[in-house]
N, C-alpha and C positions, 0 to 999 in steps of 0.2 A: 468411156469404159472400152477396152480392147477385149477380144475373145482368141481362144485358141481351139482350133479343131484337131484332136488327136487322130492321125492318120498313118502312123508308122508301123502298125501291126503287120505280123505275116499272113493272118488269116488262115492258119492250118486247118480249122474244122471247115472252111470253105473251099478246099481242095476239091477237084482240079479246077475250078473257077479262078482261083487266085493264083494258079500256076504262072499265068502271063498278064494277069490284071490285077494291080493292088485293090485291095477290098475297097477302098473307098469310092473307087470308080465302077463297081459293079451298079447295075442300073435297076431302078423301079419305075415301071412305065416310061422307059426310054431316057431317063434322068439320072445321071451317077449320083448316088446316095449324098455324096459331100456337096454336089451343088445345091441340094435342098437345103442343107444347114447354112450356106452361104446366103442365099436368097432371105432365109428366115431371118438370119442375123441382120442384114441390112434393112428387113422391113422393120426392123425392131430399133433401127438407128445405131446400130453397131457396124461400122465400115472398116475398121481398122483390124483384121484378122491375121493371126499368125497359124500356120499349119507344119506340123512337124512330119517327117516322111523319113522311112528307111527302105524298105522292100519295094522295088521298082518305083520308087519316089520320083523318078524323072518324068514318068507318065503322068503324075498328077500336076507336076510343074508345067509341063508342057501343055496340059488341058487347062489348067485356070490361069496360067500367065499371071500377070499383076492384079488380075481380078476387075480390071477397067469395064469389061463387059457386064459385071455383074454390079456395077457403082459401089466396087469395094477396094480397098487397097490390101493385097495380100503380101505377106512376107513369109519366108519359110526357114525352118531350122531343121538343117539336115543331120540326121543321126547314122552314121555308118553301120553300128549296130542298134536295133531297136533297143532303148533305155527303160522300157515298160511305162506306164503311165506318169507316175510320180517323176521318174527320172527325165522323160520327156519335157514334162513341165518346168522343172527344176533348169534343164539346160537353156529354155525358152525365156526364162523370167527377165533376162535384161531387154528383151524384145517387148514383153508385157507390161512391165513395171519399173518405177524409179524408187519409190518410198515403201517401207513395210506395210503401211496402211492402204497401199493402192489395191483395189478390188478389181478382177477381172473375170471373165467367164470362160468355162471350159466345156466342150461338146465331144462325147465320142464319134467319131465320123461313120462308126457301123451300127448306129442306130437309125431308126426311122420314125419319126414323129410329127406332128403338125401342131405342136405348143407354141402357143403365143410368147414368145420370149421377153415382151414387155410386162408380161405377168409376174415374172420372178420378182420376189420382194426384195427390198433394200436389205442388205447386210446389215445387221445391227452392229453397233460398236463393239460389243461384249464377244462377238463370235468372230471366228476365223474363216468361216465356211459356211455355205447353205446349199443344201443336196434338194434336188427334185427326185421325189420319190414316185412311183407308179404299183398300182396293184401287182400281185405276184403272176408271171406268165407262167404257163405249163412247164416250162423247163427249170423254174425256180420257184417250186412251191413253198418252200423253206423260208423263202425271203433273204434279206440281208439285214434290216434294221428294223427298230420301232420308234414310234414318234409318241414323245412324252412332252405334252405341254409345249408343242412347237419346236422341241429340241430333239436332236437325233440320239437315238441310244441303241446299244447292243442288246439283243434280245436275252431274258434270264431264264425263260421257261418257255415251253411248248404252247403255253396257253395264251400267249401275248400275240396279237395281231402283227404281224410283219408286213413290210414293203420292200419293193425292190429299187435298189439305185439306179435312176434313169440314165446315167451317164451324162448328165446336164448339171452345172453346178457353178456357184461362185467362190471365189477364193480371195483371201487377201495374201499378199507376198508373205507376210509372216508365219502363214500356216507351214510354208516350207524351210521355216528356220529350226533350229535344234539348239539346246543349251550345250555349250562347250564345257570342258572340265574347269575353266577359269571362272563359269558362272556368265559369260556372255554369250548372246545368242548369234549363231553364224548359219549362213546357208547349208543346207546339206551338201555334200559334195557333189558338183555337176560332172557330166560324163560317166555318172554310175548307173548300173541298172536298178532301179529302185521302184517296186510295186507300190500303188496307192493305197490297196486295202487295209494294211497294217496301220497306217498313219491315221486313216478315217475312224477305225475302231478305237484307237488309243485317244483321239481327240474326242470322239464320242462318249467315252467313258469320262473325259475331263470336263464335259458340257460345255464345249467350244464350237459346236455345230448346230446351227439351226436346220430346219428342214420343213417340206411342205409336199403334199401330195395332190398329183394331177390325175385326172380320168381321161385325160387325151389320147388318142390313139398312138399306140407307141409300140415297136417291136425291135428285139435285139437280134439284128440281122446275122445270127451267127453260124447257121447252117445252109446249104442250097435249098433245101426243103422250104426253110423259113423266107428266104428270097422268093421262091418260086410261088409259095401262098401269096406274098406281098403283090406279085404281079398278075393275080388274078382278080385282084379288088379294083 
């Protein structure tokens, strides 16, 4: 299996820290966020890693290189303009997969967690993705999704227990395909800005995504305050 680390975001909410430093290179206890993910992937036996980048991306390339120092094989998908989550994955698909059934892992670079990636379940044949969920943090009390018998679902009422998407997931290549007017499936256009959330919600309604919940330590490093808090632990 290959993995992709999403590292192309501008990090507007992290300014001024990200004015001169790409968000994935911001440090927790002296180590860049993205380095934690690379080491975690390698520990799980995943050495082939694709990293997309846009804002100040050359700094990421200069720091990580080919990944040899981490016992990894790192390649890069450069985006002249950040294509958002789904757009970045779609652009990098040729580097991640060959066949529509191929499975790969995706991790957001701007999270901090100690989840053992070996524990991610195998993706069942009838699912196109598997999302790792976490308990809702303070900044997302409403949550993102509900979990119904192991399947991801959109909340239908405020009475349902919700969870937050961790930014860690497994996908099949075919998740990023769409029906054409002729009835054939084709990849969504490359080089296009494409958010992921609407695709996840649509697939959840079709019961095409499985999910599981972890209670591991997890932080969405979305503000300077959250980064500062992490650095006090």
